[in-house]
N, C-alpha and C positions, 0 to 999 in steps of 0.2 A: 504494500500500500504506500501511496505517496503522501508525505506529511502535509503538504499544502492543499490537498484536495479534500481532506476530511473536514466536515462541518465544525466539529468541536475545536479543531486546531485553528481554523479560520477565525472563529469567535475569539480565541485567545490572542491571536495575532492582532486582530482589530482592537481588542482591549489594551494591548501593549502599545499600539500606535497612539490611541486616544489619550492614554495616561501620560505618555511621553510628551505629547503636544501640550497637555494641560500643565505639566511641570515646567515646560520651556517658555510658556506665554509670559509669565512675570519677568523673566530675564529679557525676553524680546521687547517687552514694553519699556523696560528701563533703558535698553540700548537705543530705542527709537526716540523716547521722549526725555531722556536725561536721568541723572541720578537722583534718587529720592533718599533723603537722610532722616533717620529717626531723631527725636529730640536729643538723645545722648550723643549721637554722631555729630549733629549740628553744634552742640556745645563744644565738642572736641575741635571741630573746624574753627569755631570762633576763638577759642582760647589758645590753641597750639599753632594753628595755621594762619591766624589773623585774617580770617575770611570777612569779606564785606557782607553785611546783612541788609537787604532791602525789603521793606514791608510794602506790599502792593494794595493793601486794603484802603478803604476810604479814610480820609483824614480824621473823621470823628472816631472811628474804631481804633486808629493808631493812637490818638490822644487818650483813649480810654485805657490802653495798656498795650505795650509792645515788647518785643524781645530786647534784652540789653544790647546797646550799641547799634540797634537797627535804625536805619534812615528811612523816612517815608518818601515814596516815589509813586506817582500814579502809574497804574498799569498801562494806560493809554500813552503816557509820556515817557516810558521807560528808556527808550533809545536816546531821545534828546536829553533827558535828565542825566543819564550816565555819561554821555559825551561831554556835557558841561562840567562834570565833576573831575575829569582828567585823572582817573584812578590808575593805579598800577595794574596792568593786565595779568601780571603773574600771580596775583592773589586770587584765591577762590572766591566765588560769589554764592550766597545762599538767598534764594527768593522765598518770601513768606507771604501767604495770604490766609484767609480764614480756614479753609479746608484743604488746600493744596491744588485745587483745580485751576484757578487763575494763574498761579505760579507756573504750572506745567505749560500753559499756553504761551507764556512770555519767555521761556527758556531758550527757544531758538533765536529770538531777537537779541538776547544778551550774548549768546555764543557768536553771533555774527559780528559783534563789536570786538572780538578778539580776546575775550577772557579765557584763560587756560582751562579752568574748571568752573562749571556752573551746576548747581544742584538746587533742589527745592526741599523745604521742610515738609516731609510726607505727613499729611494730616493737618498741616498748617498750625495756626495758633491754638486750635482745638486740641491737637495732639500735645502741644507744649503745656497747655493747662492740665490735661489729663495726666501728664508725667509729673505734675506738681512742681514745675519749674517756675521761677519768678518772672513776672511782667513788670515793666517800668512804666511809670506814668509821666 
């Protein structure tokens, strides 16, 4: 009997392929859309690697509480705002929003400006709060 023609074996092969794809999708998503950092990883980037932190939320939300050393910049004006700042492109950049969705959309624009590493805070400020990390007012 041929291994590939038996129905039971075909079902097992299909299960293997589907589970392999399911395991690879998060990695593929990260490769396409950029690196997502946990709150702990973001803290390490901020403290050890001197990462720039940009908060893309509305100004009212920023004033209510933001990550330490974060600078407010409008998501719509991110390219113009970063060009005005004349930052060192060798330092990594962390983009922050409320939940991580707006940051993920802006990552490509920041990469086009020539920054070496650009990442988002996965889960945004909500994840930061859930990790019981401090916000600055």
